[in-house]
C-alpha positions in Angstrom: 91.5 -206.3 -3.9 94.5 -208.6 -3.1 93.0 -212.2 -3.3 94.4 -215.7 -4.1 93.4 -217.1 -7.5 91.0 -219.5 -5.8 89.3 -216.4 -4.2 89.5 -214.6 -7.5 87.8 -217.6 -9.4 85.2 -217.9 -6.7 84.1 -214.3 -7.2 83.4 -215.4 -10.9 82.0 -218.6 -10.5 81.5 -221.7 -8.2 84.1 -224.3 -8.1 82.9 -227.6 -8.8 84.2 -230.5 -6.5 84.1 -234.2 -6.8 81.4 -236.0 -5.1 81.0 -239.4 -2.9 84.3 -241.2 -3.7 83.7 -244.0 -1.2 80.2 -244.5 -2.9 81.9 -244.5 -6.2 84.5 -247.2 -4.9 81.7 -249.3 -3.5 79.8 -249.3 -6.8 82.9 -250.6 -8.3 83.1 -253.8 -6.2 84.8 -252.4 -3.0 83.1 -253.9 0.1 82.0 -251.5 2.8 83.9 -253.4 5.2 87.1 -252.8 3.4 89.5 -249.9 4.1 89.1 -247.5 1.1 92.1 -245.6 2.1 94.2 -248.8 1.7 93.0 -248.9 -2.0 95.6 -246.0 -2.5 98.5 -248.7 -2.0 96.5 -251.8 -3.0 94.6 -250.7 -6.0 95.7 -247.2 -7.0 94.5 -247.5 -10.5 90.9 -248.1 -9.2 91.1 -244.7 -7.2 92.7 -243.0 -10.1 90.1 -244.3 -12.5 87.2 -242.8 -10.3 89.1 -239.3 -10.2 89.6 -239.5 -13.7 85.8 -239.8 -14.3 85.0 -236.9 -11.9 87.6 -234.8 -14.0 86.1 -236.0 -17.5 82.7 -234.8 -16.0 84.0 -231.3 -15.5 84.9 -231.0 -11.8 87.5 -228.4 -10.9 88.7 -230.0 -7.8 89.2 -233.5 -6.7 89.9 -234.8 -3.1 92.4 -237.3 -1.9 91.3 -240.7 -1.0 92.3 -240.2 2.7 89.3 -239.5 4.5 90.0 -242.0 7.3 93.8 -242.3 6.6 95.0 -241.7 10.2 96.7 -244.0 12.8 93.5 -244.2 14.8 91.1 -245.4 12.0 93.7 -247.4 10.2 94.5 -249.4 13.3 91.1 -251.2 13.0 92.4 -252.8 10.0 96.0 -253.5 11.3 97.3 -250.7 9.0 98.4 -248.0 11.6 102.0 -248.5 10.4 101.0 -247.4 6.9 99.7 -243.9 7.7 102.5 -242.2 5.8 102.5 -244.5 2.8 98.6 -244.3 2.3 98.7 -240.6 2.5 101.5 -240.1 0.2 
């Protein structure tokens, strides 16, 4: 069978992913009215800390903090010109 490494792993065991990143950021004091995606440039250590905690808990996969990092969503925070910076 010709499969990718991810598919090969899935045949053996489930891949565990991280959980609610926004919920974890909120629990650490980020207000729900703030742009969580902007934390990638305004407070990257906070985002990294949440990712690190998930990795220490044993996840195999972490997702980026870019759920709403698009021009349309960021425009409501006046950050539409920072799409590339936030996503990189």
